[in-house]
C-alpha angles and dihedrals in degrees: 000000000000136000108261097032121126122225133191115217146118115265127162113261116239088263090060098252116133113221116242092228134032112275134200121259133179120228106229100169137017108207096175140337089284104027125073139164117228139180130206120261121203133180114249095221108120091357101077090127089065089066087074091066111099090222092062126076124196114221112235091205114020101174115104112060101010128053100213136048100277148179132205127230105228093191092058097074116140140159119243136179114237091212089064095051135083102205145155124219111236124232093006091298096301113155133235115265117278095243096057092040092054091046091051093047092049092050091047090052089054093050098046 
C-alpha cells in the first residue's frame, strides 16, 4: 500500500453508519504494513456547494486513481487495519498526482 493510492471498500463513516456500497478512499499515510490512514473521496457532481467548506479539497486532476471529478473530505481522516478490510485498489494502484497529494498533506497537517 502506498500514499496516494485509492481504494474501494466499506468503512464506517465517522458518525458510525456503514455505507451500503463500497466507496472510494484516499490513502494519506502508511503507518505500517497493516496500518494506514485514509480520507473519504466523493464525486463533485451535484455537490458543488460542498467545495465551499474549508474541510473539503477539490482534486485538480482526479484520474488516476478516481474515475469522476472528485473532492476529499479532510475532516474524515481515520486509521484502519488492512487485515480487517476487503478492498480493491483503484486504477491498478496508480497514485494521485503529486500536486494534489502535497496540498492534501499540507492541509491535513494544519487541521491535526
